[in-house]
N, C-alpha and C positions, 0 to 999 in steps of 0.2 A: 505496501498500501505505499505511500507515499513512504510507506515509512510505516512500515507495521504500523502500528496506528500513526497518523501523524496527523496534527487538527487543519483546519482550513486555513488558521492565521497563518499556520507554517507557509504555505504558499505563497503569502504577500512578501514573504523576507529567506525564503531559502535560496532563492537567486538571487545574485548578484546585482547589484543596482551599475555598479561599472564595468561592463563588461566590453563596452568601447574604450574606458581606458586601457582594460588588458589589452584588449588587440592593439590599440594604436599605441600600445610602448612597445610593439614587437613590431615595429615597421618593414620590416623585409624576412625573407628565408633567411635565418642564420646558417652562415660558413661553419659548420659544427668541427668541422678540418682541425679549424683554429684555434677552436678552445685552447684556454691555458686554463690547468687546472688550478685550482689555487690549494692554498693547506687544506682545508677543512669546509663541509659541508655548511658551516655557519656562518665561513667566510664568504662563501659565494652566495648565501642568502639570507644575509645579513636581517630584516623586517621578515622572512619566517621565524627566524631564530628569536628577536625580540618580541612579536606576537606571542608564539609559544611558549617563552618564559612568562611574560606576565599574566596569561591562564593557569598554567601550573604552579607559579612561584605563587598566585593568592589565594589558590585554592578553586579558582572556579572549575576546576576539572581534574581528574584523578590522574591523568593521563593522556599524552597529543604522538603523535607520531605522524609526521610528513615525508611526502616524495616526490622530488623535482628529478623530472628525465627532461634530453634533451637528446632529439634525435632520435636514434633507436640504442643509444647510449645505455650504460647503467644510470640506475637512481640517485642523484642525493639523496640520504634518509638520515633523518632528525629526530629522536626520540627523548621524550623526556616524563616524568610520572612513576607510577605503579598500575600497575592491572585494576588497583582498587584501592582506595586511601587508608584500607590495612592490611591486604596483601603483603608488601614486602619485597615484591616481584616487579624486577623494572618491566617497564612495555618496550617493545621493539618492534623491531620489520615485520616480524612471525605474530604479534600479538593478535587472538582474533578480536573482530569487531562484529556487530552485529552493522550490517550497511544497508536495509531496510529498500528504501527504493534506488539507490544503487543498483538492484539487483533488474530495473526495467531496461538498461538498456543492454545488459549481458541475454537478456528475455527476445528484445529485438534483436538482437544481431543472429539469433537463434530461428529467428521466422525469417530474416534474409537469408539464412543458409537452406532452411525449406523453401525457400521462393527459387534461391539459384539453383535445387535439386530439380526443383520442376513437378513440385507439390503443388504449391501453392502461385497464384499471382496476387500482386500488391493488391490492386481494384477488383478480387475477386470475393462475393457475398460470401461472408462464415457461414451461411445456411448453408451452403454447401456442401460443407463439414459438419457444421452441427445444424439439424434441421429446426431444432427447435427455434431457432430465431427466423426461421421464415417471416414469421406474421408479428411485428412486434406492436405494442402498445405505446403510447408517449403521452407523458405527464402534457395537460395545458397550460394549469399555470405548476412551475418549477417549483418543486418541493411542496406540492399539494397537497390535496386528498388524494390516496387510492381509491375511487370510484368512479362509476360510469362515465357521469358527467366531468368527470375531469382528463380524460384519457380519449383519444384520439390514434388513428393507423398511422404508422410509418411513412414518411413521405419517400422512403428509400431504404434498401435495405443496408445491415452494418458489414463494412467492409474489413479488410485484415489492414490496408493504408488507416482507416479512423481507429480502430483497435491500437495502432503503434503509434497512433497521434493526441488520443483524449478526442479525439472529436466526434465518437460511436452514437454520442449522447448518453452512454452506461453510467450510473449510479456511482457512488461511492462511501460507504459505511463513514468514512471520516471525514466526508465533506456534507454530505448531505445531511440537512436538515427537517424535524417534523417525522410523517408518520412512516415515511421512506426508511428515514435512517434504523426508526423502531423495527420495522417491517426485515430490515436486513439483517439485523441483530435477533432476533428472533426466530428466523430461517437460520440460520449459521452460515449466513453468505457474508463472512467478516474474513477476507484476505490477506491473513497474516495473524502474528503471536509477539504479543510484546513482555506478557509478564502472567502469573496467574492471579495477582492482585484483580479481584474485579472490582473493587471501589474506586477503583481510578478513570478520572471521565476520560471516556471515548477511547476506549477497551474494555467492555464489556461484551459475552457473548462466549459463546462456543464454535468453531467453526464443524460448519459439515464436516463429511472424510470422504476424502476422492475430487479428485477433478472434475471429474464426471458429473459429480453430485452437486461444486457449486456451479459449473457450467448451465445443467439445468436448471438449478434454482434461478441463476442468472436472466434465464429464459423465460421463466415463469413471470419477474418481475416489470413493471414499465419503467420505458427510457426515460429520464428527466429531462431529456433534449429532442429536439430533429436528428436523426444521424447527419453528419455532414453538417450542421449548422454553426457551430461551436465549440472552442476546446473548452473543454470541462474535465479537469483531471480525476481519473476513474478507474476500472478494473480491467480496463482497456487489455492490458500487460497479463494479469493475472489468467485472462480468458483465453490469450492466446498462448499460452503453456497447454490449457484442454486441445485447442488445433494443433499444435504439434505435435500434439503425442497421437491425435488420431491419422495426420497425415503420413508421421516418422513410423507410425507403428510400434513405437517404445515410449516406455513412461520419460516422462517427461525430463524428470531430474537424471535418469539415465541418459539421457539422450547430451543433455549440458555436460556430466561427464565425461562421455565418450568422444565428443565432437570439439568440445570447447576446454574444458579442466586437464583433462588428460594430458591430449597433445602440448597445450599451452603451458603443463608443468604448474596448473593452478594446486598443487596438493592441501591449500591450507583454504578451500574454498567449500563450505557446507551447506544445506541445509539443514542436515541433524548434525551437531557437534558428537563428536566420539568421545567414550570418556579417558580414554587414552590422552588426551590434547584438552581436556581442562583446566591444565595447570597453564595455558597460554592464555586462556578464553579470558576476557574482562569481565567487570560489575556494569552492570546499567543501570545509570540514575534519571531521577527526573527533580527538576528542582520545584520547590513549592516555597516562594518569596526567595527569603536565602540558603534555603536551607537544599542540600542535596539528598534524596530521599533513593538508598537502595531497593531497585525496585523488581531484578534480575542477576540474582547471585550466580557464578557458574556453577558451582556445586549442586545449584537446584536448577538451575537455570530449564524453562518452557524448549532450550533448543537442545537437550540433550534425547528429548522424547523425538519418536518418528514423529514428523508434521502432520497434520490431518492430510496436508495436499500439499505438494510443493510450491508456493506463492511464488510465482513469475513476478510480481509488483514489488512484495516485499522480501523475500524469504530467504536470504543468504547470507551465513556468517562469511568471513574473508578476512584477508590481510593485506597490509601496506604493501607487500612483494607482492603478492597475488594481484591487485587489484592492480596495479601497475602492471602487471605482465598482459593484463586485459586490456590497458589503453595503448600500450608498447605494440600490441597487433592493430591496430588501430591504425594507430601511427606509420607504424610497417605495411598498410593495405593489407591485412589481412593473413600475413605472414611474419612468424617471429621466430629465430634460432632455425631459418631454413625451414620450418613447417607450416604450411597454408591452409589456414581453416578456415578461410575465404576469400573468394574472387578479390581482386582490385575495384572490380566495377559494381560487387556488391558493399564493397565498404564505402565505397565511393556513393550510392544511393541511399546507404543504412543514413551516415551522415548528411546529408541533402535534406532540407528542406518537403518533407513527403507533405503538408498539410493541403486535406483535399480545396479544389479550386473552388468549388461550393462555399467555403467559408470565408465570411466577408473580411476587409482588414482589421474589422472593429471589433471583430470578434474570434479573432486569432488570439495565439498567446501571447500575453500581455505581461508585463513586469518594470515595476518603476516608470512608466509616460513609456516605455520602450516596446515595440513586437519583434517578436522573435518567430523562427520557423521552427518547427519542430518535426524531427527524423525517426529515427526506428527508436524511439525507448529514451528519447534528450534532445535537451533545447539544439537549435540550431544557432548560431551567430550568423549575421548578415553583416552586410554595410563594412564600415573598419571592424566587424567581429565575425569576418567572414572566416571558417574554418575552425570555428569553435562548437566542438559537441560533448555532451555530458550530461549528468545530473546529479542530485543531492539525495541526502538520508534524512530521516528523521528523528537520528537521535545523533545531529550536527557531522555527520561525514559527506565528503565531496567528492569527484573524481571530474576531472576536467581534460582535456586533450584539444589541441587547435593543430588540425593536419597542415596549415599553411605554414605556420611557424614553427613545428616542429617541438612544440614547449606540452610536456604533459605534468600535472602536478595533481596529488591528492592526500585529503587528512583525513586524520580516523582520531577520534575521541570518543568517547559515550553520556549524553546527556539528552533530556527530553523535558519539553521541546525545546527545538533549536533555535527557535525565535526566544530564549531565556537571554540570548548574548548575540553580539553581532557576528559572532566567528565567522559564518559561512559567508557573508558578507566582505569580510575584511579579509580572510586568508588569499582568492584570486586576487587582489588590490596590492596586496605587498607582493607576493609573486612576480607579479606585472612589474612594481616597480624595482624589485633586486634585478630582473633581469634587465629592463631599461639602464639601468646603474651599470651593468657589466660590459654592456653589448652596444647600446644606444641606441636611438632609434632605426636606425639603418641598419643593425646587427653586426 
């Protein structure tokens, strides 16, 4: 889910208001062969180091790990703090974090692989694969009553493209309000796990078992908007998990492991954390006022049990090392360490603006007064931010890559909601500032 559950407010800040500054600071493709290596990552990325020190030093977070990479070079990694405030175990590049909606670009790339294999088409109705979505009803009034007088037929079918770009009109329990949000919770249409604590706002409910049950349940619910008319954060990537397993003929989680995680060497990315890896797992916190409340402890985490189903929008646990390898694969146009998992054309398509033409400019993805494109599960930059692709997670993580500038950067920490601090806004800004200070606007 955005974030296995994230909040509506999270959307307004999760994205960086200064993507323009990020791209502008990287005015030309960097001649990476000419890079002189300074003494330490902190000397190369002083702004990032200062940001990390400020957060960990004053106790706003228990830990923070960042990874900044140029071209196809190994990343500069910096790590501060411990896996929890009380663990005494230092966080590092292999520490495990709940990445929530940073799962979405991974699912998006998996969908692009299915298109590459000829199993799907970008503008194919998902009803071809999931027939229950053939005759959808739509709420006339957004988040209004679920009654016959507030429903009308969908004007067009839901497509793969729409699911990838949050324009299918699908609802989301962490976004919707009122009767439909209650119905999602009561029917177990909950695409993510956060904590076993049922008294946290926005985190109640028990998910149905199995992707088929989830997809069938969503087909019985009305859409909150007409398909192909407006960007609305949704369960589209979770639904794509079911589409992928049907067309590929294998469980969605196995498909990701065999086609992405194993070939890319992402050995620390899981839907279920093995007991043998608990020592690497962070504690998840929820900020209430000035207090950080531990809501999911490694030894008793909801991620230790087999999940009700593999949540394609929010379900993965990963490490800074692993997620950087995913971003490096994108930067390598589908190839990493000589292993190709996607064709270059598929990467180009996935990281391009896939927003349907039927979505008018005012209804496209907006952030801080600027309109962005949307690709296969992630934001797409345009104009002076052209080349940027990536997304964010509910527990204050982020992962971005700029294909034109050759810069990838990710951040791992673990607190919710992410709007409690401006970290997700600030991190890409200081990365851009550090980049500009080293190489200048012309690289």
